[in-house]
MMTF fields as JSON, N, C-alpha, C and O atoms, coordinates in Angstrom:
{
  "mmtfVersion": "1.0.0",
  "mmtfProducer": "UNKNOWN",
  "numBonds": 347,
  "numAtoms": 348,
  "numGroups": 87,
  "numChains": 1,
  "numModels": 1,
  "chainsPerModel": [1],
  "groupsPerChain": [87],
  "chainIdList": ["A"],
  "bondAtomList": [4, 2, 8, 6, 12, 10, 16, 14, 20, 18, 24, 22, 28, 26, 32, 30, 36, 34, 40, 38, 44, 42, 48, 46, 52, 50, 56, 54, 60, 58, 64, 62, 68, 66, 72, 70, 76, 74, 80, 78, 84, 82, 88, 86, 92, 90, 96, 94, 100, 98, 104, 102, 108, 106, 112, 110, 116, 114, 120, 118, 124, 122, 128, 126, 132, 130, 136, 134, 140, 138, 144, 142, 148, 146, 152, 150, 156, 154, 160, 158, 164, 162, 168, 166, 172, 170, 176, 174, 180, 178, 184, 182, 188, 186, 192, 190, 196, 194, 200, 198, 204, 202, 208, 206, 212, 210, 216, 214, 220, 218, 224, 222, 228, 226, 232, 230, 236, 234, 240, 238, 244, 242, 248, 246, 252, 250, 256, 254, 260, 258, 264, 262, 268, 266, 272, 270, 276, 274, 280, 278, 284, 282, 288, 286, 292, 290, 296, 294, 300, 298, 304, 302, 308, 306, 312, 310, 316, 314, 320, 318, 324, 322, 328, 326, 332, 330, 336, 334, 340, 338, 344, 342],
  "bondOrderList": [1, 1, 1, 1, 1, 1, 1, 1, 1, 1, 1, 1, 1, 1, 1, 1, 1, 1, 1, 1, 1, 1, 1, 1, 1, 1, 1, 1, 1, 1, 1, 1, 1, 1, 1, 1, 1, 1, 1, 1, 1, 1, 1, 1, 1, 1, 1, 1, 1, 1, 1, 1, 1, 1, 1, 1, 1, 1, 1, 1, 1, 1, 1, 1, 1, 1, 1, 1, 1, 1, 1, 1, 1, 1, 1, 1, 1, 1, 1, 1, 1, 1, 1, 1, 1, 1],
  "groupList": [{"groupName": "UNK", "atomNameList": ["N", "CA", "C", "O"], "elementList": ["N", "C", "C", "O"], "formalChargeList": [0, 0, 0, 0], "bondAtomList": [1, 0, 2, 1, 3, 2], "bondOrderList": [1, 1, 2], "singleLetterCode": "X", "chemCompType": "L-PEPTIDE LINKING"}],
  "groupTypeList": [0, 0, 0, 0, 0, 0, 0, 0, 0, 0, 0, 0, 0, 0, 0, 0, 0, 0, 0, 0, 0, 0, 0, 0, 0, 0, 0, 0, 0, 0, 0, 0, 0, 0, 0, 0, 0, 0, 0, 0, 0, 0, 0, 0, 0, 0, 0, 0, 0, 0, 0, 0, 0, 0, 0, 0, 0, 0, 0, 0, 0, 0, 0, 0, 0, 0, 0, 0, 0, 0, 0, 0, 0, 0, 0, 0, 0, 0, 0, 0, 0, 0, 0, 0, 0, 0, 0],
  "groupIdList": [1, 2, 3, 4, 5, 6, 7, 8, 9, 10, 11, 12, 13, 14, 15, 16, 17, 18, 19, 20, 21, 22, 23, 24, 25, 26, 27, 28, 29, 30, 31, 32, 33, 34, 35, 36, 37, 38, 39, 40, 41, 42, 43, 44, 45, 46, 47, 48, 49, 50, 51, 52, 53, 54, 55, 56, 57, 58, 59, 60, 61, 62, 63, 64, 65, 66, 67, 68, 69, 70, 71, 72, 73, 74, 75, 76, 77, 78, 79, 80, 81, 82, 83, 84, 85, 86, 87],
  "secStructList": [7, 3, 3, 3, 3, 3, 3, 7, 7, 7, 7, 3, 3, 3, 6, 6, 3, 3, 3, 7, 2, 2, 2, 2, 2, 2, 2, 2, 2, 2, 2, 7, 7, 1, 1, 3, 3, 3, 3, 7, 7, 2, 2, 2, 2, 2, 2, 2, 2, 2, 6, 6, 1, 1, 1, 3, 3, 3, 3, 3, 7, 6, 6, 2, 2, 2, 2, 2, 2, 4, 4, 4, 1, 1, 1, 7, 7, 7, 7, 7, 3, 3, 3, 3, 3, 7, 7],
  "xCoordList": [170.889, 170.117, 168.637, 168.104, 167.989, 166.574, 165.704, 165.904, 164.746, 163.789, 162.387, 162.077, 161.548, 160.165, 159.362, 159.523, 158.498, 157.652, 156.199, 155.841, 155.373, 153.961, 153.13, 153.289, 152.248, 151.379, 149.943, 149.313, 149.436, 148.054, 147.159, 145.981, 147.723, 147.007, 145.742, 145.775, 144.639, 143.353, 143.055, 142.058, 143.911, 143.7, 142.704, 142.128, 142.515, 141.593, 141.195, 141.864, 140.099, 139.639, 140.226, 140.204, 140.747, 141.332, 140.793, 141.078, 140.017, 139.413, 138.648, 138.762, 137.866, 137.03, 137.748, 137.15, 139.012, 139.798, 140.395, 140.907, 140.328, 140.869, 142.385, 142.913, 143.078, 144.543, 144.963, 144.366, 145.981, 146.581, 148.074, 148.84, 148.471, 149.863, 150.766, 151.939, 150.223, 150.992, 151.431, 152.571, 150.534, 150.886, 151.96, 152.834, 151.893, 152.906, 154.281, 155.291, 154.316, 155.576, 156.126, 157.323, 155.264, 155.687, 156.284, 157.329, 155.633, 156.151, 157.539, 158.406, 157.754, 159.063, 160.113, 161.255, 159.733, 160.679, 161.068, 162.212, 160.127, 160.421, 161.448, 162.173, 161.521, 162.511, 163.876, 164.873, 163.93, 165.163, 165.768, 165.233, 166.876, 167.508, 168.707, 169.49, 168.849, 169.946, 169.734, 170.689, 168.483, 168.147, 167.461, 166.975, 167.425, 166.766, 165.315, 164.928, 164.508, 163.093, 162.377, 162.526, 161.605, 160.82, 159.356, 158.938, 158.578, 157.179, 156.336, 156.031, 155.97, 155.328, 154.156, 153.906, 153.45, 152.347, 152.919, 154.105, 152.057, 152.479, 152.948, 153.959, 152.222, 152.577, 153.962, 154.779, 154.218, 155.513, 156.64, 157.722, 156.39, 157.411, 157.752, 158.926, 156.735, 156.97, 157.772, 158.729, 157.383, 158.07, 159.549, 160.426, 159.819, 161.193, 162.045, 163.254, 161.43, 162.176, 162.525, 163.659, 161.56, 161.806, 162.862, 163.661, 162.867, 163.829, 165.189, 166.125, 165.298, 166.566, 166.832, 167.941, 165.847, 166.013, 165.939, 166.54, 165.193, 165.118, 165.736, 165.579, 166.431, 167.008, 165.907, 165.979, 164.887, 163.805, 162.594, 162.614, 161.538, 160.346, 159.741, 159.84, 159.11, 158.336, 156.892, 156.616, 155.984, 154.565, 153.903, 154.021, 153.211, 152.415, 151.011, 150.332, 150.559, 149.274, 148.061, 148.159, 146.93, 145.675, 145.27, 144.724, 145.53, 145.071, 146.137, 146.006, 147.177, 148.295, 147.844, 148.112, 147.167, 146.699, 145.725, 145.793, 144.829, 143.839, 144.533, 144.138, 145.567, 146.302, 147.006, 146.95, 147.667, 148.408, 147.486, 147.821, 146.338, 145.419, 144.646, 143.941, 144.767, 144.063, 144.622, 144.023, 145.76, 146.322, 145.369, 145.503, 144.421, 143.442, 142.174, 141.2, 142.182, 141.024, 141.403, 142.55, 140.423, 140.695, 141.262, 141.811, 141.132, 141.623, 142.887, 142.863, 143.991, 145.251, 145.844, 145.956, 146.223, 146.835, 148.197, 148.445, 149.065, 150.418, 150.433, 149.984, 150.944, 151.107, 152.368, 153.441, 152.248, 153.402, 153.605, 152.647, 154.861, 155.241, 155.88, 156.723, 155.476, 155.966, 157.229, 157.248, 158.272, 159.568, 159.889, 159.933, 160.111, 160.411, 161.765, 162.008, 162.649, 163.992, 164.109, 163.509, 164.875, 165.188, 166.156, 167.3, 165.708, 166.571, 167.167, 167.932],
  "yCoordList": [232.505, 232.7, 232.79, 231.887, 233.882, 234.051, 233.412, 233.616, 232.641, 231.991, 232.251, 231.913, 232.854, 233.111, 231.824, 230.967, 231.697, 230.514, 230.973, 231.758, 230.464, 230.83, 229.561, 228.627, 229.534, 228.371, 228.771, 229.509, 228.278, 228.546, 227.325, 227.347, 226.256, 224.986, 225.164, 225.759, 224.642, 224.73, 223.476, 223.427, 222.473, 221.255, 220.322, 220.649, 219.151, 218.149, 217.186, 217.068, 216.506, 215.507, 214.152, 213.744, 213.469, 212.148, 211.212, 211.386, 210.227, 209.247, 209.948, 209.588, 210.956, 211.657, 212.696, 213.275, 212.93, 213.876, 214.943, 214.621, 216.208, 217.292, 217.333, 217.298, 217.408, 217.482, 218.656, 218.912, 219.364, 220.409, 220.125, 220.519, 219.444, 219.022, 220.227, 220.214, 221.263, 222.494, 223.087, 223.53, 223.099, 223.602, 222.744, 223.257, 221.44, 220.541, 220.83, 220.798, 221.111, 221.45, 222.754, 222.854, 223.755, 225.038, 224.836, 225.406, 224.034, 223.761, 223.139, 223.488, 222.221, 221.59, 222.584, 222.558, 223.459, 224.455, 225.448, 225.899, 225.78, 226.713, 226.139, 226.892, 224.821, 224.165, 224.072, 223.775, 224.319, 224.21, 225.601, 226.433, 225.848, 227.163, 227.195, 228.144, 226.166, 226.115, 227.133, 227.745, 227.31, 228.273, 229.472, 229.396, 230.575, 231.782, 231.825, 232.683, 230.914, 230.835, 232.109, 232.563, 232.68, 233.885, 233.539, 233.335, 233.469, 233.068, 234.321, 235.035, 234.571, 235.83, 235.573, 234.442, 236.649, 236.543, 236.299, 236.511, 235.855, 235.604, 236.9, 236.91, 237.982, 239.266, 239.724, 240.155, 239.625, 240.054, 239.169, 239.66, 237.883, 236.96, 237.231, 237.277, 237.409, 237.703, 238.986, 239.042, 240.014, 241.309, 241.155, 241.673, 240.447, 240.3, 239.427, 239.634, 238.454, 237.654, 238.527, 238.504, 239.29, 240.163, 241.219, 241.566, 241.73, 242.772, 242.195, 242.945, 240.876, 240.247, 240.148, 239.795, 240.448, 240.345, 238.891, 238.523, 238.069, 236.635, 235.908, 236.327, 234.828, 234.01, 233.289, 233.141, 232.842, 232.06, 232.092, 232.678, 231.45, 231.263, 229.906, 229.383, 229.342, 228.123, 228.431, 229.15, 227.862, 228.063, 226.697, 225.836, 226.526, 225.315, 225.663, 226.476, 225.056, 225.441, 225.04, 224.217, 225.64, 225.433, 223.964, 223.537, 223.199, 221.805, 220.799, 219.61, 221.245, 220.368, 219.173, 218.026, 219.435, 218.335, 217.43, 216.206, 218.036, 217.25, 216.327, 215.172, 216.837, 216.009, 214.852, 213.716, 215.137, 214.08, 213.036, 211.852, 213.458, 212.489, 211.703, 210.751, 212.085, 211.375, 209.971, 209.191, 209.638, 208.294, 207.22, 206.046, 207.62, 206.667, 206.606, 205.96, 207.274, 207.288, 206.681, 206.297, 206.603, 206.107, 207.195, 206.899, 208.447, 209.586, 210.153, 211.247, 209.412, 209.809, 211.006, 211.012, 212.022, 213.225, 213.427, 212.979, 214.097, 214.354, 215.671, 216.696, 215.647, 216.875, 217.596, 216.996, 218.862, 219.612, 220.881, 221.532, 221.217, 222.489, 223.311, 222.813, 224.569, 225.44, 226.153, 226.764, 226.06, 226.668, 227.727, 227.435, 228.951, 230.067, 230.65, 230.929, 230.836, 231.351, 232.776, 233.138, 233.575, 234.932, 234.819, 234.399, 235.188, 235.099, 236.452, 236.613],
  "zCoordList": [108.727, 107.51, 107.908, 108.552, 107.521, 107.836, 106.762, 105.565, 107.223, 106.333, 106.873, 108.015, 106.042, 106.435, 106.45, 105.581, 107.442, 107.571, 107.678, 108.555, 106.762, 106.72, 106.84, 106.054, 107.822, 108.006, 107.688, 108.444, 106.566, 106.159, 106.356, 105.998, 106.929, 107.079, 107.917, 108.994, 107.409, 108.104, 108.926, 109.647, 108.821, 109.58, 108.901, 107.864, 109.509, 108.961, 110.06, 111.087, 109.824, 110.778, 110.406, 109.244, 111.409, 111.199, 112.273, 113.458, 111.857, 112.779, 113.899, 115.07, 113.512, 114.471, 115.326, 116.233, 115.045, 115.825, 114.902, 113.829, 115.319, 114.508, 114.652, 115.763, 113.524, 113.495, 112.631, 111.585, 113.066, 112.244, 112.169, 113.049, 111.121, 110.963, 110.716, 111.091, 110.086, 109.887, 111.213, 111.347, 112.201, 113.534, 114.185, 114.885, 113.953, 114.512, 113.908, 114.611, 112.611, 111.949, 112.514, 112.784, 112.695, 113.26, 114.648, 114.961, 115.48, 116.827, 116.775, 117.575, 115.839, 115.706, 115.215, 115.674, 114.284, 113.781, 114.883, 114.939, 115.745, 116.841, 117.804, 118.454, 117.903, 118.757, 118.077, 118.734, 116.785, 115.994, 115.827, 115.094, 116.503, 116.413, 115.466, 115.487, 114.641, 113.684, 112.56, 112.081, 112.147, 111.095, 111.73, 112.858, 111.001, 111.487, 111.059, 110.266, 111.572, 111.205, 111.631, 112.766, 110.726, 110.973, 110.754, 109.615, 111.812, 111.734, 111.549, 112.505, 110.302, 109.923, 108.977, 108.56, 108.651, 107.689, 106.292, 106.038, 105.415, 104.035, 103.376, 102.673, 103.6, 102.99, 103.444, 102.631, 104.751, 105.28, 104.759, 104.437, 104.677, 104.197, 102.728, 102.362, 101.895, 100.473, 100.326, 99.554, 101.067, 101.019, 101.394, 100.701, 102.485, 102.949, 102.032, 101.932, 101.365, 100.381, 99.181, 98.703, 98.698, 97.54, 97.84, 96.97, 99.07, 99.452, 99.848, 100.123, 99.875, 100.21, 101.705, 102.107, 102.532, 103.983, 104.451, 105.46, 103.704, 103.97, 102.779, 101.632, 103.061, 101.998, 101.228, 100.008, 101.959, 101.347, 102.253, 103.336, 101.783, 102.611, 102.326, 101.215, 103.347, 103.14, 103.522, 104.482, 102.737, 102.984, 103.121, 102.249, 104.229, 104.437, 103.952, 104.579, 102.836, 102.242, 103.088, 103.997, 102.765, 103.492, 103.586, 104.603, 102.545, 102.481, 102.916, 102.626, 103.597, 103.94, 104.789, 104.433, 105.9, 106.756, 106.014, 106.124, 105.265, 104.511, 103.515, 103.353, 102.85, 101.886, 102.58, 102.11, 103.695, 104.385, 105.001, 105.026, 105.492, 106.094, 105.038, 105.372, 103.789, 102.716, 102.481, 101.741, 103.097, 102.916, 103.44, 103.096, 104.262, 104.796, 103.953, 104.339, 102.808, 101.92, 100.574, 100.348, 99.693, 98.347, 97.443, 96.382, 97.859, 97.078, 97.714, 98.279, 97.623, 98.252, 97.519, 96.293, 98.296, 97.745, 98.383, 99.503, 97.667, 98.141, 98.913, 98.401, 100.138, 100.914, 100.469, 100.414, 100.157, 99.668, 100.477, 100.895, 100.688, 101.292, 100.183, 99.438, 100.079, 98.998, 99.479, 100.547, 98.675, 99.013, 97.965, 96.77, 98.417, 97.521, 97.912, 99.086, 96.926, 97.18, 96.676, 95.664, 97.376, 96.934, 95.765, 95.939, 94.6, 93.421, 93.155, 92.204]
}
């Protein structure tokens, strides 16, 4: 099953060190060959989902790392990954 993967995460600073959790997720997915992960641009992924070439797509948003690292602040935000299915 092909699933498009789009990483738009811009990363964030955590305790003086730059982290990009979206990149870490991509690295882990590349090691997982159980699914047909397709690491493509957002435009290509949307097109292939609409045309039925991909079953679904996941998008890691720009603020993903910033949201997850907010647990160390007073303004805690929920990190979300967007999942879109070919209907």
